[in-house]
C-alpha positions, 0 to 999 in steps of 0.5 A: 335071099330075103333078109328075114330068111337070112335071119333064119340062118343067123338065129340058129347060129346063136343066136349053140358036143352034147356028151361033154355037157356038165351035170348041172341042169340048164338055167331058165331065162328070158332075154330080149334083143334089138335086131337090125339088118340093113335098114330093117329094124326089129325085136327078138326074144329067147326063152328057156323054160322047164316044162316038166322034170328034165324037160325043157323048151327053148324058143325064139321069136322075131318081129321084123319091121321096115318104116314102122310096118311089120314085114315078117315074123319068125317063130322057132322052138325046140323041146328037149330032155336033159338027162345024165348031162346030155341034151336029147331033142324031141321036137323042133319047129320053125315058121316064117310068115310075112313077105316070105314064108317057110315051115320046117319041123323035126321029130326025133325018135331015139328008140328007133334011132331016126328023125323025121325031118320036114320042110314045106311039102318035102320030108326025109328020114334021117339016121341019128348016129351019136348025140345029134341036136336040132337047129335050136337046142345046140345053142344051149349045148354051146352055151353050157359047154362054154360055161364049163370052160370048153375052148376047143371041143366046140363041135355039134351035130344037128339035123338040117333038112335031109342031112346031119351037119356039123357046126364048129366054133372057135374060142376067141377069148374074153372081151368087154362089150357094149350093148343097148343094155350096157356093158358086159364081160363076155366070152367071144366065139366065131363060127368056123366056115369053109375058107371060101364061104365069105360069111362070118358069125361072131357070138358073145356070151355074158360070162357073169350071167350064166353065159346068156347070149348078149350079142351076135353079128353076121357079115355076108359077102353081099354086104348084108350085116345082121346083128342082135344085141341084148336089151333086157333079160332075166336069168333064173328069175333074177334081173340081169344088170350090166356092169357099173 
């Protein structure tokens, strides 16, 4: 699997049970990251904006470079409604271009209880049973759950191709971390995988800044290591500052 495609596997993992969300509305942010994976350097951005009353758009963009040359771009976006403490996605899209290419989308029809999921020239109708999210909106659900003190019920249903998968996370406690931007108090989480999977994903949220993603690290059995680290951010219009 190409490194850029592996970044796709990483980012949705942030790169976040919706029924347990607090009533407080999501906080808008813009965050910028340094990305690296086995000699490939790049930059990434994550933005959450409210586009209308109770309607939000979360998007990620990533540019990968090798030897200073752009070798690929990734764009991922989720639109969702936040009502009564619940995130309900409406549309999700994902696109990779460059040395490899991929296009995915999910359109949610909550009245009919189905989602139309598509990847390249394939499509599937997926039943929506419960508070199902997409591969990006669950990042926001995870961050908001952690912000309100959840340490055990970190489990999320999300549409992935023709299936609904369950992603689970383990709370590992608090940690002072160092990023290119400086030091931050953080909450550390680990994605729970099958024992023989061999892949590990660790996430750090900045606890002083509305649990903004500050760092993520993924290690694979092949030796591939992928990392995103915060370089700059605004949260609710305020410049994020590291610890002195």
